[in-house]
C-alpha positions in Angstrom: 129.1 -38.8 60.4 130.3 -42.4 60.3 127.4 -43.7 62.4 124.9 -41.8 60.2 126.4 -43.2 57.0 126.2 -46.8 58.4 122.6 -46.3 59.6 121.5 -44.9 56.2 123.3 -47.8 54.4 121.7 -50.3 56.7 118.2 -48.8 56.3 118.5 -48.7 52.5 119.7 -52.3 52.5 116.8 -53.5 54.6 114.2 -51.6 52.6 115.5 -53.0 49.3 115.5 -56.6 50.6 111.9 -56.1 51.9 110.8 -54.7 48.5 112.4 -57.7 46.8 110.7 -60.2 49.2 107.1 -58.8 49.0 106.3 -60.1 45.5 108.0 -63.4 46.4 105.9 -63.8 49.5 102.7 -63.1 47.7 103.5 -65.8 45.1 101.5 -68.9 45.7 103.8 -71.3 43.8 106.6 -70.0 46.1 104.8 -71.3 49.2 103.8 -74.5 47.5 107.5 -75.1 46.7 108.1 -75.2 50.5 105.1 -77.5 51.0 102.6 -74.9 52.3 99.2 -74.9 50.5 97.5 -72.1 52.4 98.7 -68.7 53.4 100.0 -68.5 57.0 101.7 -65.3 58.1 103.8 -67.1 60.7 105.2 -69.4 58.0 105.7 -66.4 55.7 107.7 -64.6 58.4 109.7 -67.7 59.2 110.6 -68.3 55.5 111.4 -64.5 55.1 113.7 -64.5 58.1 115.6 -67.6 57.0 116.0 -66.4 53.4 117.2 -63.1 54.8 119.7 -64.6 57.2 121.1 -67.3 55.0 121.4 -65.5 51.7 121.7 -61.8 51.4 122.6 -61.0 55.0 126.0 -62.8 55.0 127.7 -60.8 52.2 126.0 -57.5 53.4 127.3 -58.0 56.9 130.8 -58.6 55.6 130.5 -55.3 53.6 129.2 -53.5 56.7 132.0 -54.8 58.8 134.5 -53.7 56.2 133.0 -50.2 56.1 133.0 -50.0 59.9 136.7 -51.0 60.1 137.5 -48.4 57.4 135.6 -45.7 59.4 137.4 -46.8 62.6 140.8 -46.4 60.9 139.7 -43.0 59.5 138.8 -41.9 63.1 142.1 -43.2 64.5 144.0 -41.3 61.8 142.1 -38.1 62.6 142.8 -38.5 66.4 146.5 -38.8 65.7 146.4 -35.8 63.3 144.9 -33.6 66.0 147.4 -34.7 68.6 145.5 -37.3 70.7 147.6 -40.3 69.8 150.9 -41.6 68.5 151.6 -42.5 64.9 
C-alpha cells in the first residue's frame, strides 16, 4: 500500500497547489508585476511552472523523499520479519 499512499499524497498536493494558483493567475496585477500587460497562456504556464518548481516543490519533494525512505525501511523490516533477510 506504500505506492498507493504516495500517489494519493502526490495527487492531493498537486491539486491543492493548482487550486491556490488559479486565483493568482487570473489576477491582472499579478501579471503586471512580472511586466506582462496582456493575458498570454504560454506566459501564464511559464510563470506557474517556475513558481511551482522554485517555491512549493522543494520542501514537498523533501517530505516525499522522507516518506519514501520510511516506507522502504518498513518494507525491509517486514522482509526480515518473514524470513527473507538478515537483521
